[in-house]
N, C-alpha and C positions, 0 to 999 in steps of 0.2 A: 187576619181578615177582618173587615169591618162588619159590625152587626148591621143587618139589612135595614133596621129602623133608622131612617134618616133624621139627623139632628134637626129639630124644628126651626132653629135660626138659619140653618143652611137651606132648608126647604124654602123659607121666606126669601132668601137671597135669589134662588132660582126663579121664584114667582114674580120678582120685581122686573125681570127682563121681559122683552117682547116674546110672545109664545114660540116663534120660530127659532129664536136664539136660544131660549131656554131648552127647547127640544134638542138642539145640537149639543148644548153643554151637558145635558143629561146623558146623551150618548157617550160623551167623553168620560163622564163620571162612571158609567157602566164599564168602559174600557179600563179605567184605573182599577176598579174593583176586580175585574177579570185578571188583569196583569198581576195584581197583588195575590190573588188566589193561586196563581201559578208559581209563586216564589215561596218555596218551603222555608227558607231561612229568615223570613220576616215574621214579626209577631203581629200583635193587634194593630190595626190601622185606626187612626183618629181622623174623624171628619169634623172640621171646625171652620171658623171664619178667620181670615187674615185680610186686612184691608177691606173688610166687608164682602169678601169673595170666598166661595167654597175652596177649602184647602184640605189636602190629604197628606198625613205624615205617619211615618213609622220610625221606631227606634233603629238607628243605623242608616237611615235614609235621608234624603233631602226632600223638602216640601214640594208638592205639585199643587198648583193653584189654577183655578179656572176663572175666566173673566170676559167681560164685554164692556166696551165704552161706546156710548151713543154717538160720539163724534167719529167713530171708526165704522159706522154703518153695518155692512154685512160681514165684517171681520170679527172673529172671536178668538180667544187665546188660551193657551196652556202655558203658564208661567213656571219658571224655575229660578232658583237662587242665582243671581247674576255673577256672583264671585266664585262659582264652581266651574269645573271643566265640562259641565253637562252640555250646554247648548253648543259650544265649540266642537265637542265630540259628535253631537247629533248632526251638525252641519257637515262634518267630514264624512260621516257615514251615509247621510240621507239628503244631501243638498239637491239631488235631482227629484226627490219625492216630496219633501217638506219645505215650507217657507218659514223663515226665521226673522225675528226682530232682535237685533243686537245679540247680546249674550244672555237674554232673559226669557225669550218666548218662542213658541211655535205658533205661527199665525194660520188661521183657517179662514176660508172664504165660503160663504153660504153657497151650496150647490157644487163645490169642488170636491174631488175625491179626497178621502182622509188617509189613505194608505195605512190601513189598520195594523198590519204586521210591523211596519217600521215604527209607527207610533207606539204600539205596545212595547216594543223593544226599548224605546226611549224612556217610557214610564218605568219599566223594570230597572233600567240603569239608575234612574233617579231614586227609586225606592231602595236601592242597594248601594247608594253612592258612597257612604263612609266605609264600606267594606272593599270597594274597588277603586277608590280615588287615587291610590298609589300606583295602579297598573297603567301601562301605556294604553291609550284609547279606552280606558276604564275596563280593560279586558275584553272589549267588544270587537266584533266584526259585523259587517252588514248582514241582515237576515234576508 
């Protein structure tokens, strides 16, 4: 589990975004922390910056990164390593609830529902990735 004290460099990354976007990304951060707390098998989570964006990693897992691009307006993102089976598996499980960009991201639109349980399941799969990557569908079924 992550120490609740936020990394000052990560806090600065959140603060550079427009307030409404930052608020949404902080909600996703809280969901990442909640999902991690529910996984007994993971150890300490690290909150850091990758490509200037808040990123969350644990030993045995795959990085989960949050971001927003000005040219994408009201869209914000949760990124995953594009060379994993994560997003293709998420798409198969949750294509009717979540929107995706290629093999690298879940896309959110301001004001649209976030489908919290499906999203939390995706986060848990990412944080457990290296333990489940050999299993069909990463050992998952839709929640």
